[in-house]
N, C-alpha and C positions, 0 to 999 in steps of 0.2 A: 504495499498500500504506500503509494506516495502521495501526499498533500501538502501544499504550500504552508499552511499552519503548522505543522510540523517543524519546520526550518526557523519559524518565529519562536517558537516554545524553548526555553531555556533548558528544557530537560534533552531536547534533541539538537540544539544549535553546535554547528560545527561536524555533525556525523556524516557520513560517507551514505550513499542510500543503503549498502549492504549493512553497515552500523544501524542505521535506521530500522532495517528490516528485522536485525537482531533484537535490538530494543523493544521493538512491538510483540516479539515472539518472548522475550524476556518478561515482558509486563503481562502477558497474555490479555493483548488489547482487542478490545471488539466495538466495532461502531454501532450505534443505533440513532435514529432519528424520531424526534418529538415534534408533536404538535403543538403550536401555541396554547398556552393555559395547560399543559400537560404535566403532572408531577413526575420528575426523575427519583425523588426521594421524600419519603415521609419522617416525620419525627419518630423517635421511639422505635427507630431500627436502627442496627449496626450499618456503617457506609462500609461496604466491603470493597469500594472500587472507587480511585478518584476518576475526575473527568478533565479531558482536554476540549474545549469547544473549538470543532472544526467550522460550523457555521452558525448564525444564530446568536442569541443572547439566553442565558439564563439568570435568575436570581437565587441567592441563597438568603434565606430568612430565617427568624426565630421567634417566638412569640415573648412578650414580657409578661410581669406578674398579672397583669390585667386582661391577657389575653389579645393585645394590641399584635400586629406583625412589625417587626424590626427587621428592615432591610440589611443583610450583612455586607453583601458583596453583589454586584453586577458586573457578569463576567461576559465577555463579547470573545469574538474569534480569536483564538490563539492563544486565550487565557486558561489556566488550571483552576479547579476547585475542588475542594474537599479532601486533599492531601492528607491535611492535619488529621481529620478524623478519622480516616482509614486504619491511623497506627493505635488509636484509644483503645478497640475491643471491646468497647461496650456502645449503650445506643447512642446514637448522635442528635442532638438536641434541635436540629435543623430539618428546614425544608428546602427542597429545591424543584424550581418552577422553570419552564420553559417560556420566557418572554416574548418569542417569536418562534418559528418554527426553527428546530435546531437540530444539528449533526453533533453528536458527543463520541468521542474516543473513550471509552472506558477502560482503565488500567488497574489491573491489581498489583498491591504491595505484597504480597504473600512470598515470594522469592525474597524480598529484602528483609521481611519480616523472620523468616526463618532462620533456626539457630545454625551458627556457623559450625562447620565441622570442628571439633577438636583439636588445640594447637600441640604440634608436635615438634619440640625443638631440635634444628637439626644437629647434626655434631659439629659443631663449630670448633676449630681450632682455637688454641690459647692466644689472644693477643700478644704481639711481641711488645707492646709498651706496657707499663707497668700502672696505668691508670684504668681502672681502679686497681690498687695493689691485690694482685692474684696471690692465693697461697700456694706453696711450690707446688708444681706437680697436679694442679686442680684448676679447673675452668668452671664457674658455675655463674 
């Protein structure tokens, strides 16, 4: 998939087309089109993917204590949204709604959130310099 908005997004800037394709695969990217007024996300559900607006505009908003809507962000083509809520692992207190017909590239953070493989130090040779001072015959 090649889309002009990918090159404007900081997540994909400077990547070759091959690297973009790898990144899209890495993030398990999927596109979906929403009609004007359609909800992309409802409050009280975890946000499992973050979005890149390929076309159109979406608004991210939440309710205040009195039930009034507060617009948190209006995101146009090339903008990212929802990335912080993906890492919470709890219900996201936000609504996301398409202000115009919008095409969204949804990406999963699961590979980033996955535990890293256990670190196994390599058999490093002892440094020749004595900083920090190493015990004779041992490197730690």
